[in-house]
N, C-alpha and C positions, 0 to 999 in steps of 0.2 A: 879494377880498382879504380878511382876515380881519386885523382889528385885534390880536386875541389870541387864544389856544386857549380852549376851553370847559373845566370840570374834566373833563368827559368825556374829550376827547382828552388832556388832562394825565394822568389818571389810565392810559389805555390806553399812552402813551409811559414814564411811570415804571414801569409792568409790563413794558413791553418793554426797558428799560434793564436792571431786574432781573434779567429773564430772559439778557440777552448776559453779565451778570454772574456769574450764579450757576452754574457748575460743579460737577462732581462734586466737584472738590477743595472747594470750599464748603462743601459737604455732610459731607465726611467731617472736616475739620479741628478743627471745634467739637466735634465729639463725642470725638476725641482729646483736646483741650484740657480738657474736662469730665471725663474721666477723671484727668488728670494734676493739675487743681486740686482736687479734692475738695470738701471743705468751704468752701474758698477763692474756689469757683467764680463768685460774685457779682462779687469785685473782679477775677478774671481777665477775667470778660465786660465788665468797665468798661474794662479796657485794652484787650481786643480791638476792641470799638466805637470808641474812638478812631482806632485805625490801621487797621484791616480795613474800617470803613464811613464814618469822618470823611475820611480821605486819598481815598478813592474820590471822595465829594462835592464836595471843593474840586476834584479835578482834572476833574470835570463842570463846575464852576460857573467856572474859570479859563479853560476856553472859552469861555464864554458870555462873562464878563465882560471879555476883552479884545477881543472879536469876532471870534477867529479860526475860521477855517474848518476848519481841520485840524489836526494836528499841527506840519506843516511852518511852515504859520503861525506858532504860539506860538513855534516854536524859533528861527525867524527873526527873532525879537527880539533874540537875541544877535548872529548873523550869518548869514550865507547858508551858507557851507560846512559851516558846526556843524549847522544845519537838514539839510542834506543827509544828512549821516552820521548824527546823533542819529536822524531817522526813518526811513532805510533799516533801521540796525540794531534801531530798536525794532520795525517790523512784521516783519522777518525771523524774529527771536525770537520775537515774540508772535502770528506768523504760521505757515508752512509746515516753519519749520526747528526749531520747538520745541511751543509751544501747541496750534495746531491737529492735528498728528497724535498729541499725548499724548492730546488728547480722546476720540480714535477708541478707543486703548489703553486708556485707564482704564473708558469706558463697555464696553469688552467683557470687560474684567477682572472688572468689579462685576457685569455683567449676565449675560453668557453662558458666561464660562470655568468656573463652579461646574459647570455641566452637562453639561461637555464632558471627555472622556478626554486627557491631557496629549499623547497620540501624534498626534491629531488637531486641537491648538488652533491651530498657525499656518495651515493649510489652513482653517479657519474663521474665524480674523483676518482672513485675505484677504478671502474674500466678505463678513464683516461689514463691513471696513474699505470695500469697494467701495460698499456700499449707503449707508453710514454718509456717505461724502463725495457720492455721486450726489445723495444729498437734500438736504445741504448744497450744492453748487453748485446745484441747481433753486430752492430757496428764496431762494438769495442773490443771484439773477439781476437782481431786481429790486427797488432800497435802498427805494422808497417804499412797498412792501409789507411791510417786516419790521415795523410796527406791527401789521398785522394777522396775521402769521404767527407773532409771538412773542410780541407784547402780548396780544392778543386768543384765538388759540389755546393754543401750546404751555406758556407761564406758568402759565394757568388751570389746564391738565391738570396739570400738574407740583405746582402749592400744593394741589390736591385730593387726589392720591395721596401727598403728602407730609403734608399735614393727618392722614388716616386714622391715620396714625403717632402723630403729635405727641398728638392728641387721647385714643386709647387708650391712651400712655402715661402721661398725667396722670390718667386715670380709673382705671387700676390701674397705681400706679407700682410699679417694680422694689425699690425702696425707701427709705430716707432721704437725703437730702443730707450726712448726718454721715459722711463717708468720709475717711480721712488723705488729706492733699494728699503730693505727689511734688515731689522736684527742688525747684527753685527757685521752684516754687509755696508752697512752705511758709512762705517769709518775704518774699517779693516777687511776691505774685500779680498785682498791676496791673500792674508793670514786664513781667513774665513775657509775660502776655496782652499788652501792647503791642508788646514787640518781637517775638511772634509772630503777631499783626495785620500789623503791616509785613511779613513775611515772607509774607504771600499775594500780593504783587506786583497787588494789585487797582488800585493805583495808576496803574500803566502802562496796564492795561486800560481805567480810565476815561479816558486821553488817546485811546486807540484808539478806543473806544465814543461817545466826545463828538462826534464828527465826524456817525457816525450820527443821533445825537438831534438835531442842528442841523439834518441834512438831511431828516429827517422834519419838523420843526417847519416849515421852509420850504415844504415839499411840499403842508403843509394851508394856506397861503396867507399864513404870518406873513412880513412882509416888513423891518419896522424894526427896525434892530440892538439898539435896547434891550429891546423886547418879546421879541425873540429870546433874550436873554442871560437875561430875567425867567424865561422859559417852561422855559429850560434849566434854569435853578437849582431850578424848582418840582418839575419831573417828576424830576431827580437826587434831590431830598429824599424823594420818594413810595418811588424805588428805594430808597434807602439804610434808610429806616424799615423794608420789608418784610426787606431784609438784616438789620438789628440785632435784629428780633422772632424770626428763624427761628434766627439763631447763639445768641440766647439760651436758646431753646427746645432746641435740639440739644446745646448745652453742659451744661443740666441733666439731659437724659436719658444725656448720656454720664457724667455724676457717678452717675446713681441705678443705671445698669448695674452699678457695681462691686459693688453689692451680689450679685450674680449671676453676676459674670463677672470672672475674672482681668484684670489689666492687660494691654490688646494693644500689639502693637508699631507700629498704625497705626490709625486710627478706620475705617479700610474694614472691617477684621477685626471691631471693635466693632458695626458698623452692621448687618452680616450676622447677628452674632449675636442683636441685640435684633429684627428682624425675624422672626427666626425663631424666638424665644422668643413672640411675640407671634402671629404668625401662621401659625407651621409652614412647611410645604413650599411654601404660597401665599406666605408674606413673600419667599422667594427670587424669584419673579416680580415681586412687586410693587417691589422693590428694583432688580431688572434695569430696569424700565419707567421708575422714578424717576431712576435712572444715564443712561440712554441719552436721554432727554429732556432731562434737565439738560445733558447735554456737547452735544446736537445744538443748543441754543439757541444756546450760547455759541461753537460752531464755527462756526455761520452769522452770527452778528454779527462775529466777527474775519476771517472770508472777508471778509463784504460792505467791513468798514472797510479789508482791505489793498487790495482792488481800487478802491475811491471814491481814495484816496489815491495809490495809482501813476499812477491817469489823470489824478489833479491835476498830481500833481510831473512828469508825462510825459508830456504831452496828448495826443503821436503814438499812445499805448497804446489799446487796446480795451479796455472794462472786462470783457466776455464771456471776450476772449482771456486776459488776466489772471488772471480767477476759474478759469479752465480750468488755467493755469500753475499757481495756488496748490494747486489741489485735485489733480492730478496729481504735485506737489511731496510732498505731505502724505501722498498713499496711498502712496508709494514711502519716505518716512523711516519710516511708521507699521510697514510691514511688513519694512522692510531693516536700517535703523541706529538706530531710537529710541534705546537704552538710551547707545548711544557718544555719539550726537548732544547729549543731555541733557548727559553730563560737558562738552563744549564749549560747549553755550549758556548754561550756569547763570553762568557768570563774565560772560556779556557782560550777563546780565538783571542782575547785582549792580553792574555797573559802569554801566549805565543808570540805574537805581531813584534813587541819590542826585540825579542829573542832573535827573531828571523829576520829584522832589518839589521841587527848588529853582526849576525853571521854575514848578509849580503855585504855590507858598507866593509868589513874587515877582509872579504874575498876580492872584492873590488881594488881596496886599495893595496893588495899583495904585491902587485909589482914596485909599489913606492916603500911601503913599511916591512916588507919579508913574510915569510909566515911561519909562526912560530907558536907552537903548544901554551907557552906563557901567553902571547897576545891574544888567543881565541879565548883560552880558561879564563884568564883574568878580567877581560872586557865582559864576559857573559855573566860571570859571579859578581859583578857589580850592576849587572843587568836584572838578575835574578829578583830582587826583592822589589825594586819599582814596578816590575812587570808584575810581580805576586799583588802588589798596590791594585794595579789596574785591572785584574781579574777579579779581586775583591769587591773592586768599586763597581765593576759589571754585573754582581750579583743582584737578582731579584729582591726589591724592598723587600717582601716579607721573610727574606733570608738573611738580612743583614740586623743580624742580634746586638744586644750592647758590646760583644766583644768586636765584631766586624767594626761599629761605628769607632770605637777607641783605637783598632789598626788605622782606620780612614784617616784620623787627625793625625798620625804621622806622616801620610799620604800629602797631606796640603803644606808639609814644609819644602815639599821640593818642588825648585823652580820650575815652572811651566806645567806643575800638574793642572791646572785646571783647562788648558787646552788640551788633555789625556796624553801629553808629551813628557810626563814626571821622569821616564826614563832617561832622557837625552843626557842630561848633566851628568849624572852617576857614569852611564855609559861612557863620555869622554874623558873621564876621569880613571875608568878602567882601561881605556884603549891606550892613555897616555904612560900610566904605571905600566901596563904590559909591554908595551913599546920599550919603556927605559930596563925593565927586567931581561927583556929577550936581546937587548943590545948588550946589555952585561955578560949574561950567559954565552953569548956569541963568541965575546972577548976572551973570557976565561978558555 
């Protein structure tokens, strides 16, 4: 039994966690932010790092600090029915009904679609997604091997390929950072970066991946809960430092790209233009490799986390069978109904996100404010209504009937609702009330 992990193993676990987090969306997003922020890019990056990097770190830390072995364990601190509903919704949307199939389609769109005629894209997507999910299943079969597959192999390859672009872009910059900012980035760069980082949904992913980190640490022989917590936080810190550095570099590249290209509708267009600018036709191949590896890493992690959580919540389930179910459903969704499903999954994600942040914050504050069912329960209760409003607001326009519009009028009364942060003030009120009641109960 190991009393604690070596720095070498911590680095590989941190590398694995970074690899699980950093999908193609994380690659595209900061480039687009850089284009929009212009000369205010440094302020925007600071805001992005607070939520896009800080929240995922707190999410991983919350699992370690509370001694939770899974999202279900963490959510059970509210109550058992909430734990079942929250965990099932989280893993279905971050798993086969949304995030996993989207990884296959994003990697296809960035990697292969530019080389294929539109008439053949559906057929090629079918073949590509079958291979993509076949590899995902094969590498997710043994969770104890994730550190090797992702931390030691895929992540270093990804970083080397991406490093080629970053080094080239700073040796031969496309221009200065003196670019006019756009929209809210003109006057509110930090706050805009903050809210955009909040929308990356990485805090939800941190809860899903926390269980993978904890299981990996245990498989290396660490058994003491306090040491597991420390090693979880250390590996999480390594991961988010890597994420922060790459976010900053990509944002700066996005800003400099405005000197050569017009503002794009999304970061994927800009990234393709930048690769082509520096590497010509080889750039398209390089971007294809980076996008496919980025998505594959995250797909392996989400599938493994889905399987481990399902078998913990329902012990009669077989891990391999759950993986096969998740992969099969992801394959169908990716090829049949992803666009429509996104319309229904996004409201669920927007409902879950405030609840997840509240769980994370209370857990991290656990050493200071204590742990109490009243604290978790009342704070969550006060967050439920604004979280419900956030989910309703994310419904497709076609589904926003007269009743929905009347509900959303109430949402407008919440402070910060225009920034998608309407849940913050009610949650703080619930936290204060829960803290007071928990203290009174303790004294009695």
